[in-house]
C-alpha positions in Angstrom: 3.7 28.4 -31.7 1.7 26.5 -34.2 -0.5 29.5 -35.1 2.5 31.4 -36.5 3.6 28.5 -38.7 1.1 29.4 -41.5 2.4 32.9 -41.7 6.0 31.7 -41.8 5.6 29.0 -44.3 2.9 30.5 -46.6 4.3 31.2 -50.0 2.6 31.2 -53.4 4.0 30.1 -56.7 2.9 31.7 -60.1 1.5 29.8 -63.0 3.8 27.2 -64.6 4.8 29.6 -67.4 6.1 32.2 -64.9 9.3 32.3 -62.9 9.2 30.1 -59.8 11.3 31.0 -56.7 13.1 28.4 -54.7 11.2 28.3 -51.4 12.6 25.3 -49.6 16.4 25.3 -48.6 18.5 23.2 -50.9 21.2 22.5 -48.1 21.1 22.0 -44.4 20.7 25.3 -42.5 19.6 26.6 -39.1 17.9 30.1 -38.9 17.1 32.2 -35.9 14.2 34.6 -36.4 12.7 37.4 -34.4 8.9 37.6 -34.5 8.1 41.2 -35.5 4.3 41.0 -35.7 1.4 38.8 -34.7 1.3 36.1 -32.1 4.6 35.8 -30.3 5.8 39.3 -31.3 9.2 40.0 -29.8 10.0 36.3 -29.2 12.7 34.2 -30.9 11.9 31.5 -33.3 14.4 28.9 -34.5 14.0 26.8 -37.6 16.3 24.1 -38.9 16.2 22.1 -42.1 17.5 18.5 -42.6 17.3 18.5 -46.4 18.2 14.8 -47.0 15.2 13.7 -44.9 12.9 16.6 -45.9 12.3 17.6 -42.3 11.9 21.0 -40.7 12.3 21.5 -36.9 10.6 24.5 -35.3 11.5 25.8 -31.8 9.5 28.8 -30.5 10.4 30.8 -27.4 7.8 30.3 -24.7 6.3 27.2 -26.3 5.9 24.0 -24.2 7.8 21.9 -26.8 8.9 21.8 -30.4 7.6 20.5 -33.7 9.0 18.6 -36.7 7.3 18.8 -40.1 8.1 15.6 -41.9 7.4 16.1 -45.6 8.3 12.5 -46.6 6.0 10.9 -44.1 3.3 13.7 -44.6 2.9 14.5 -40.9 3.9 16.9 -38.1 5.2 15.8 -34.7 4.5 18.0 -31.8 6.9 17.1 -29.0 5.9 18.0 -25.5 8.9 17.6 -23.2 7.2 18.2 -19.9 4.6 15.5 -20.6 7.3 13.3 -22.4 4.7 12.8 -25.1 4.6 13.2 -28.9 1.4 14.2 -30.7 1.3 13.1 -34.4 -0.7 15.3 -36.7 -1.2 13.6 -40.2 -1.6 15.6 -43.3 -4.9 16.3 -45.0 -7.2 14.9 -42.3 -9.8 17.7 -42.4 -10.0 20.9 -40.4 -7.7 19.7 -37.7 -5.1 18.2 -40.0 -2.1 19.6 -41.6 -1.3 20.5 -45.2 2.4 20.3 -45.6 4.4 23.2 -47.0 5.3 21.6 -50.3 3.7 23.0 -53.4 1.4 26.0 -52.9 -1.8 26.2 -55.0 -1.5 27.0 -58.6 -4.1 29.6 -58.2 -1.7 31.9 -56.3 0.2 34.8 -57.9 3.8 35.6 -57.1 5.8 38.6 -58.3 9.3 39.8 -57.8 9.7 43.1 -56.0 13.4 43.9 -55.8 16.0 42.6 -53.4 17.2 43.2 -49.9 19.9 42.3 -47.4 18.8 40.5 -44.2 21.1 39.0 -41.6 24.0 39.7 -43.9 22.6 37.7 -46.9 21.1 38.9 -50.1 17.5 37.8 -50.9 14.9 38.4 -53.5 11.6 40.0 -52.4 8.5 38.3 -53.7 4.9 39.6 -53.2 2.2 37.0 -53.2 -1.6 36.8 -53.1 -3.9 33.8 -53.1 -7.6 34.4 -52.4 -7.8 36.2 -49.1 -4.1 35.8 -48.4 -1.6 38.6 -49.0 2.0 39.0 -48.1 5.7 39.4 -48.9 8.7 37.1 -48.4 12.4 37.5 -49.1 14.2 34.3 -50.2 17.8 33.6 -50.9 18.8 31.9 -54.1 19.1 28.6 -52.3 15.6 28.8 -50.7 16.2 30.2 -47.3 13.5 32.6 -46.0 15.1 35.6 -44.4 12.0 37.8 -43.9 8.3 37.1 -44.3 5.1 39.0 -43.5 1.5 38.2 -44.4 -2.1 38.3 -43.5 -5.4 36.5 -44.1 -8.9 37.8 -43.6 -10.6 36.0 -40.8 -14.2 36.1 -42.1 -15.3 38.5 -39.3 -14.2 41.7 -40.9 -10.7 41.5 -39.4 -7.5 39.9 -40.4 -4.7 37.7 -38.9 -1.2 38.9 -39.6 2.3 37.7 -38.8 5.9 38.7 -39.6 9.4 37.3 -38.9 12.9 38.4 -39.8 16.1 36.4 -39.6 18.8 37.5 -37.2 21.2 34.6 -37.7 21.8 32.1 -40.5 24.1 29.1 -40.0 24.7 26.7 -42.9 26.0 23.3 -42.0 25.1 19.6 -41.4 22.2 19.1 -39.0 22.0 16.3 -36.5 19.3 13.8 -37.6 18.5 12.9 -33.9 17.1 16.4 -33.4 14.4 15.7 -36.0 13.1 12.6 -34.3 10.8 11.9 -31.4 13.0 11.4 -28.3 13.3 7.7 -27.1 10.9 6.7 -24.4 8.2 9.4 -25.1 4.7 8.1 -25.4 2.9 8.5 -28.7 -0.4 10.3 -29.0 -2.8 10.4 -31.9 -5.3 13.2 -32.6 -8.8 11.7 -31.8 -11.2 11.5 -34.8 -13.1 14.7 -35.2 -10.9 16.7 -32.9 -9.3 19.8 -34.4 -5.9 21.1 -33.3 -6.1 24.8 -32.5 -3.7 26.9 -34.5 -2.8 24.2 -37.1 -4.2 25.7 -40.2 -2.7 24.7 -43.5 0.7 26.2 -44.1 1.5 26.6 -47.8 
Protein backbone atom coordinates (compact mmCIF):
# COMPACT_ATOMS: atom_id res chain seq x y z
CA UNK A 1 0.00 0.00 0.00
CA UNK A 2 2.66 2.53 1.04
CA UNK A 3 4.68 2.03 -2.15
CA UNK A 4 1.89 3.42 -4.27
CA UNK A 5 1.47 6.53 -2.16
CA UNK A 6 4.31 8.44 -3.86
CA UNK A 7 2.77 7.88 -7.28
CA UNK A 8 -0.63 9.00 -6.03
CA UNK A 9 0.51 12.04 -4.16
CA UNK A 10 3.37 13.20 -6.36
CA UNK A 11 2.67 16.54 -7.98
CA UNK A 12 4.98 19.36 -9.00
CA UNK A 13 4.32 23.07 -8.95
CA UNK A 14 5.82 25.55 -11.41
CA UNK A 15 7.91 28.54 -10.51
CA UNK A 16 6.14 31.22 -8.49
CA UNK A 17 5.48 33.36 -11.56
CA UNK A 18 3.60 30.55 -13.26
CA UNK A 19 0.06 29.33 -12.68
CA UNK A 20 -0.26 26.97 -9.73
CA UNK A 21 -2.92 24.24 -9.58
CA UNK A 22 -4.89 23.50 -6.44
CA UNK A 23 -3.67 20.01 -5.50
CA UNK A 24 -5.14 19.45 -2.04
CA UNK A 25 -8.95 19.30 -1.63
CA UNK A 26 -10.50 22.46 -0.23
CA UNK A 27 -13.51 20.63 1.25
CA UNK A 28 -14.12 17.22 2.79
CA UNK A 29 -14.34 14.44 0.25
CA UNK A 30 -13.98 10.67 -0.07
CA UNK A 31 -12.70 9.19 -3.34
CA UNK A 32 -12.59 5.59 -4.51
CA UNK A 33 -9.87 4.81 -7.04
CA UNK A 34 -8.96 1.85 -9.21
CA UNK A 35 -5.24 1.14 -9.45
CA UNK A 36 -4.61 0.84 -13.19
CA UNK A 37 -0.82 0.35 -13.23
CA UNK A 38 1.98 -0.54 -10.87
CA UNK A 39 1.83 -2.26 -7.50
CA UNK A 40 -1.72 -3.25 -6.61
CA UNK A 41 -2.95 -3.06 -10.20
CA UNK A 42 -6.63 -3.93 -10.39
CA UNK A 43 -7.19 -3.26 -6.70
CA UNK A 44 -9.37 -0.60 -5.11
CA UNK A 45 -7.92 2.32 -3.20
CA UNK A 46 -9.94 4.68 -1.00
CA UNK A 47 -8.81 8.12 0.11
CA UNK A 48 -10.66 10.53 2.37
CA UNK A 49 -9.71 14.10 3.32
CA UNK A 50 -10.60 15.81 6.60
CA UNK A 51 -9.77 19.33 5.51
CA UNK A 52 -10.19 21.17 8.83
CA UNK A 53 -7.59 18.93 10.50
CA UNK A 54 -5.38 18.58 7.38
CA UNK A 55 -5.57 14.79 7.43
CA UNK A 56 -5.70 12.20 4.66
CA UNK A 57 -6.82 8.60 5.28
CA UNK A 58 -5.77 5.87 2.84
CA UNK A 59 -7.36 2.39 2.69
CA UNK A 60 -5.93 -0.03 0.14
CA UNK A 61 -7.53 -3.33 -0.82
CA UNK A 62 -5.46 -6.26 0.40
CA UNK A 63 -3.43 -4.20 2.87
CA UNK A 64 -3.16 -5.32 6.52
CA UNK A 65 -4.34 -1.96 7.76
CA UNK A 66 -4.77 1.67 6.83
CA UNK A 67 -2.81 4.92 7.04
CA UNK A 68 -3.43 8.50 8.07
CA UNK A 69 -1.19 11.30 6.86
CA UNK A 70 -1.36 14.13 9.38
CA UNK A 71 0.04 17.26 7.81
CA UNK A 72 -0.39 19.44 10.91
CA UNK A 73 1.53 17.00 13.15
CA UNK A 74 3.99 16.16 10.34
CA UNK A 75 3.64 12.41 10.64
CA UNK A 76 1.99 9.33 9.19
CA UNK A 77 0.17 6.72 11.27
CA UNK A 78 0.15 3.17 9.94
CA UNK A 79 -2.71 1.35 11.70
CA UNK A 80 -2.43 -2.45 11.81
CA UNK A 81 -5.78 -3.81 12.96
CA UNK A 82 -4.76 -7.45 13.32
CA UNK A 83 -1.90 -6.52 15.66
CA UNK A 84 -3.96 -3.75 17.31
CA UNK A 85 -0.95 -1.52 16.86
CA UNK A 86 -0.13 1.89 15.41
CA UNK A 87 3.26 2.67 13.87
CA UNK A 88 4.14 6.35 13.83
CA UNK A 89 6.39 7.56 11.00
CA UNK A 90 7.60 11.15 11.57
CA UNK A 91 8.40 13.46 8.71
CA UNK A 92 11.92 14.19 7.53
CA UNK A 93 13.79 11.54 9.53
CA UNK A 94 16.13 10.33 6.82
CA UNK A 95 15.72 7.49 4.31
CA UNK A 96 13.00 5.76 6.32
CA UNK A 97 11.05 8.88 7.10
CA UNK A 98 8.23 10.60 5.37
CA UNK A 99 8.13 13.86 3.47
CA UNK A 100 4.57 15.08 3.68
CA UNK A 101 2.62 15.97 0.52
CA UNK A 102 2.48 19.69 1.08
CA UNK A 103 4.57 21.94 -1.13
CA UNK A 104 6.46 20.11 -3.90
CA UNK A 105 9.94 21.34 -4.80
CA UNK A 106 10.22 24.65 -6.61
CA UNK A 107 12.56 22.95 -9.10
CA UNK A 108 9.63 21.04 -10.62
CA UNK A 109 7.83 22.04 -13.79
CA UNK A 110 4.11 21.78 -14.26
CA UNK A 111 2.12 22.56 -17.43
CA UNK A 112 -1.54 22.40 -18.39
CA UNK A 113 -2.46 19.85 -21.03
CA UNK A 114 -6.19 20.19 -21.64
CA UNK A 115 -9.10 18.84 -19.63
CA UNK A 116 -11.00 15.60 -19.11
CA UNK A 117 -14.06 14.13 -17.44
CA UNK A 118 -13.42 11.40 -14.86
CA UNK A 119 -16.05 9.84 -12.58
CA UNK A 120 -18.53 12.41 -13.90
CA UNK A 121 -16.42 15.43 -12.89
CA UNK A 122 -14.38 17.83 -14.99
CA UNK A 123 -10.69 18.15 -14.26
CA UNK A 124 -7.67 19.93 -15.67
CA UNK A 125 -4.83 17.77 -16.95
CA UNK A 126 -1.36 18.79 -15.77
CA UNK A 127 1.92 17.28 -16.94
CA UNK A 128 4.81 17.44 -14.49
CA UNK A 129 8.50 16.69 -14.37
CA UNK A 130 11.00 17.00 -11.59
CA UNK A 131 14.43 15.50 -12.07
CA UNK A 132 13.91 11.81 -12.83
CA UNK A 133 10.16 11.97 -12.14
CA UNK A 134 7.62 12.33 -14.94
CA UNK A 135 3.86 12.07 -14.96
CA UNK A 136 0.43 13.49 -15.44
CA UNK A 137 -2.45 14.26 -13.10
CA UNK A 138 -6.01 15.50 -13.56
CA UNK A 139 -7.25 17.84 -10.81
CA UNK A 140 -10.65 19.40 -10.20
CA UNK A 141 -10.89 23.13 -9.53
CA UNK A 142 -11.21 22.38 -5.80
CA UNK A 143 -8.14 20.17 -5.64
CA UNK A 144 -9.47 16.63 -5.98
CA UNK A 145 -7.22 14.28 -7.93
CA UNK A 146 -9.31 12.21 -10.34
CA UNK A 147 -6.56 10.54 -12.31
CA UNK A 148 -2.80 10.29 -11.90
CA UNK A 149 0.04 8.42 -13.52
CA UNK A 150 3.75 8.76 -13.14
CA UNK A 151 7.12 7.10 -13.06
CA UNK A 152 10.58 7.47 -11.58
CA UNK A 153 13.85 5.95 -12.73
CA UNK A 154 15.15 3.48 -10.18
CA UNK A 155 18.86 3.99 -10.82
CA UNK A 156 19.28 0.50 -12.28
CA UNK A 157 18.17 1.25 -15.81
CA UNK A 158 14.51 0.61 -15.07
CA UNK A 159 11.64 2.64 -13.72
CA UNK A 160 8.84 2.44 -11.18
CA UNK A 161 5.42 3.44 -12.44
CA UNK A 162 1.97 3.76 -10.97
CA UNK A 163 -1.44 4.99 -12.04
CA UNK A 164 -4.88 5.41 -10.50
CA UNK A 165 -8.27 6.63 -11.70
CA UNK A 166 -11.26 7.71 -9.63
CA UNK A 167 -14.44 5.64 -9.92
CA UNK A 168 -16.51 7.43 -7.25
CA UNK A 169 -16.31 10.86 -5.62
CA UNK A 170 -18.45 11.70 -2.57
CA UNK A 171 -18.30 15.20 -1.13
CA UNK A 172 -19.47 15.67 2.44
CA UNK A 173 -18.35 15.95 6.08
CA UNK A 174 -15.94 13.25 7.23
CA UNK A 175 -16.03 11.62 10.67
CA UNK A 176 -12.93 12.82 12.60
CA UNK A 177 -12.81 9.49 14.50
CA UNK A 178 -11.84 7.70 11.28
CA UNK A 179 -8.65 9.79 11.16
CA UNK A 180 -7.38 8.86 14.62
CA UNK A 181 -5.65 5.83 16.07
CA UNK A 182 -8.29 3.48 17.53
CA UNK A 183 -8.51 3.51 21.36
CA UNK A 184 -6.59 0.73 23.04
CA UNK A 185 -4.10 0.15 20.20
CA UNK A 186 -0.47 0.03 21.30
CA UNK A 187 1.84 2.68 19.91
CA UNK A 188 5.02 1.74 18.07
CA UNK A 189 7.91 3.95 17.01
CA UNK A 190 10.24 3.38 14.09
CA UNK A 191 13.60 2.32 15.64
CA UNK A 192 16.53 4.68 14.91
CA UNK A 193 18.29 3.80 11.68
CA UNK A 194 15.53 1.49 10.49
CA UNK A 195 13.95 2.31 7.15
CA UNK A 196 10.34 1.61 6.33
CA UNK A 197 10.11 -0.18 2.96
CA UNK A 198 7.87 1.59 0.50
CA UNK A 199 7.77 4.91 2.32
CA UNK A 200 9.61 7.12 -0.08
CA UNK A 201 8.82 10.80 -0.05
CA UNK A 202 5.45 11.65 -1.61
CA UNK A 203 5.29 15.18 -2.98
